[in-house]
C-alpha positions as a printed NumPy array, in Angstrom:
array([[167.086, 180.761,  77.504],
       [164.147, 180.426,  75.141],
       [164.135, 176.812,  75.975],
       [163.544, 176.848,  79.772],
       [160.862, 178.868,  78.466],
       [159.282, 177.022,  76.461],
       [159.304, 173.708,  78.983],
       [158.113, 176.167,  81.454],
       [155.838, 177.566,  79.075],
       [153.866, 173.406,  78.199],
       [155.11 , 172.273,  82.428],
       [152.355, 174.776,  82.697],
       [150.602, 174.658,  80.144],
       [149.3  , 170.942,  80.881],
       [147.634, 171.326,  83.957],
       [145.353, 174.557,  82.402],
       [144.726, 171.524,  80.251],
       [143.339, 168.433,  82.578],
       [141.599, 171.495,  84.261],
       [139.614, 172.61 ,  81.554],
       [138.774, 168.986,  81.25 ],
       [136.901, 168.028,  84.412],
       [136.207, 171.662,  84.263],
       [134.372, 170.171,  80.439],
       [133.26 , 166.784,  83.257],
       [130.989, 168.734,  86.162],
       [129.491, 171.249,  83.207],
       [128.149, 168.779,  81.135],
       [127.157, 166.993,  83.816],
       [125.276, 170.324,  84.924],
       [123.797, 170.436,  81.521],
       [122.337, 166.995,  81.495],
       [120.924, 167.533,  85.197],
       [118.593, 171.323,  83.802],
       [118.341, 169.532,  81.042],
       [120.413, 171.584,  78.452],
       [120.659, 168.907,  76.519],
       [122.276, 171.721,  73.445],
       [124.702, 173.004,  75.821],
       [125.548, 169.322,  77.153],
       [125.814, 168.326,  73.802],
       [128.623, 171.455,  72.676],
       [130.021, 170.365,  76.392],
       [130.138, 166.559,  75.171],
       [132.275, 167.568,  71.858],
       [134.831, 169.378,  73.742],
       [135.595, 166.711,  75.633],
       [135.16 , 163.611,  73.464],
       [139.106, 164.079,  71.719],
       [140.352, 164.213,  74.585],
       [138.083, 161.74 ,  77.691],
       [141.135, 159.167,  77.234],
       [143.005, 162.01 ,  80.052],
       [139.475, 160.991,  82.598],
       [139.874, 158.474,  84.874],
       [138.455, 155.897,  84.242],
       [135.202, 155.427,  86.528],
       [134.999, 159.475,  85.189],
       [134.84 , 158.733,  81.441],
       [132.173, 155.559,  82.248],
       [129.831, 157.586,  83.695],
       [130.731, 161.138,  81.145],
       [129.846, 158.025,  78.475],
       [126.853, 156.856,  80.341],
       [124.979, 160.188,  80.587],
       [126.178, 160.76 ,  77.333],
       [124.682, 157.973,  75.572],
       [121.488, 158.38 ,  77.991],
       [121.562, 162.195,  76.585],
       [121.327, 160.655,  72.412],
       [118.655, 157.944,  73.659],
       [116.039, 160.959,  74.983],
       [116.413, 162.383,  72.327],
       [115.716, 159.227,  70.226],
       [119.302, 158.779,  68.904],
       [118.994, 155.373,  68.469],
       [122.43 , 154.648,  67.478],
       [125.155, 156.986,  69.516],
       [123.115, 155.44 ,  72.614],
       [124.4  , 152.932,  71.633],
       [127.367, 153.147,  70.788],
       [128.546, 155.426,  74.047],
       [126.485, 152.951,  76.186],
       [128.841, 149.72 ,  74.837],
       [130.864, 152.369,  75.358],
       [130.708, 153.121,  79.166],
       [130.251, 148.638,  79.726],
       [134.078, 148.755,  77.956],
       [135.251, 150.439,  81.3  ],
       [132.974, 149.155,  83.168],
       [131.399, 145.759,  82.166],
       [128.938, 145.364,  85.037],
       [127.027, 148.432,  85.552],
       [123.724, 146.663,  84.516],
       [122.24 , 149.259,  83.512],
       [123.508, 150.29 ,  80.369],
       [122.897, 146.456,  79.805],
       [119.346, 147.019,  80.477],
       [119.221, 149.918,  77.703],
       [120.546, 148.072,  74.86 ],
       [118.589, 145.672,  76.112],
       [116.047, 147.755,  74.95 ],
       [117.359, 149.486,  72.686],
       [117.73 , 146.647,  69.97 ],
       [114.315, 145.622,  70.577],
       [113.18 , 149.381,  69.371],
       [115.293, 148.385,  66.95 ],
       [113.702, 145.112,  65.866],
       [110.397, 146.98 ,  66.042],
       [111.06 , 148.867,  63.21 ],
       [111.676, 146.548,  61.17 ],
       [108.854, 144.848,  61.678],
       [106.569, 147.566,  58.991],
       [109.162, 146.432,  56.868],
       [108.235, 142.598,  57.221],
       [104.532, 143.627,  56.293],
       [104.555, 145.292,  53.993],
       [107.125, 143.17 ,  51.513],
       [105.57 , 141.803,  48.612],
       [109.152, 140.058,  47.391],
       [109.897, 136.698,  49.536],
       [114.077, 137.04 ,  49.148],
       [113.82 , 141.032,  50.988],
       [111.18 , 139.437,  53.146],
       [113.296, 136.63 ,  54.924],
       [116.365, 139.957,  55.012],
       [114.109, 142.514,  56.253],
       [112.964, 139.077,  58.75 ],
       [117.204, 137.912,  59.015],
       [117.669, 141.856,  60.168],
       [114.676, 142.179,  62.632],
       [116.008, 137.854,  64.447],
       [119.5  , 139.775,  64.772],
       [118.355, 143.111,  66.636],
       [116.515, 140.401,  68.623],
       [119.156, 138.053,  69.509],
       [121.338, 141.512,  70.887],
       [119.05 , 142.465,  72.321],
       [119.178, 138.747,  74.534],
       [122.606, 139.305,  76.479],
       [121.996, 142.205,  77.677],
       [118.925, 141.723,  79.169],
       [119.658, 138.846,  80.75 ],
       [122.927, 140.424,  82.564],
       [120.393, 143.223,  84.044],
       [117.397, 140.351,  84.958],
       [120.603, 138.799,  86.958],
       [121.226, 141.95 ,  88.819],
       [117.586, 143.361,  88.605],
       [115.149, 140.659,  88.572],
       [111.432, 142.413,  87.75 ],
       [108.896, 140.754,  86.066],
       [109.031, 143.505,  82.588],
       [112.468, 142.296,  82.042],
       [111.895, 138.022,  82.191],
       [108.57 , 139.467,  79.612],
       [110.84 , 141.109,  77.921],
       [113.54 , 138.016,  78.26 ],
       [110.538, 135.476,  77.194],
       [109.338, 137.925,  74.064],
       [113.199, 137.989,  72.575],
       [113.278, 133.532,  72.373],
       [109.436, 133.529,  71.45 ],
       [109.662, 136.101,  68.172],
       [112.987, 133.643,  67.599],
       [110.933, 130.521,  68.808],
       [113.503, 129.184,  71.015],
       [111.559, 128.403,  73.839],
       [114.412, 126.031,  74.508],
       [116.804, 129.524,  75.153],
       [113.866, 130.822,  77.837],
       [114.043, 127.268,  79.657],
       [117.408, 127.508,  80.55 ],
       [117.276, 131.104,  81.281],
       [117.533, 130.48 ,  85.191],
       [120.617, 128.069,  84.417],
       [122.527, 131.168,  82.372],
       [121.546, 134.013,  85.54 ],
       [123.283, 132.333,  87.993],
       [127.016, 133.292,  86.782],
       [125.554, 136.913,  85.482],
       [124.509, 137.856,  89.396],
       [128.154, 137.944,  89.964],
       [130.275, 141.503,  90.349],
       [126.791, 143.115,  89.494],
       [127.326, 147.378,  89.616],
       [124.062, 149.223,  90.855],
       [125.287, 152.516,  90.529],
       [128.788, 154.563,  89.272],
       [130.933, 156.482,  91.377],
       [134.005, 158.855,  90.75 ],
       [137.013, 157.968,  91.877]])
């Protein structure tokens, strides 16, 4: 009798747990919509340990929204982490690509004062490599976004990256790369 009661409790608690997770997911979205960032972060902390129990579409939406929240709060590293998790689930969703490109440009721009203020050549060269690394990371994200939603601002950002890397050939071959990247663009994440 004890085992039957334990099994019954176990089977009945699984749907309740799943329902709480889905409730938290919708509450998280509502908190974001209402601009309640601290509430959204608290709800995200409840969702994260069990996020894999959500459908892949809901996981992608959750990660995307959480990345945007961190971006708004100027938590660049966290924003990058969650935009990348979004892209693992929805690799053709171009909006996180664009966001990641701009985040890497922002990280590169934070290195510029270090480059300009450094007198030691070895240390300065290290900062230049760091700057170049961020610019190189931005390029593929920008290019995917440009393939899916061409616009002058993205084109200027891509050109800026290649110019700063002293790679005019990379920029001049952009159109050939864009043709391959424009396939399967996702413009909006929808739930199942």
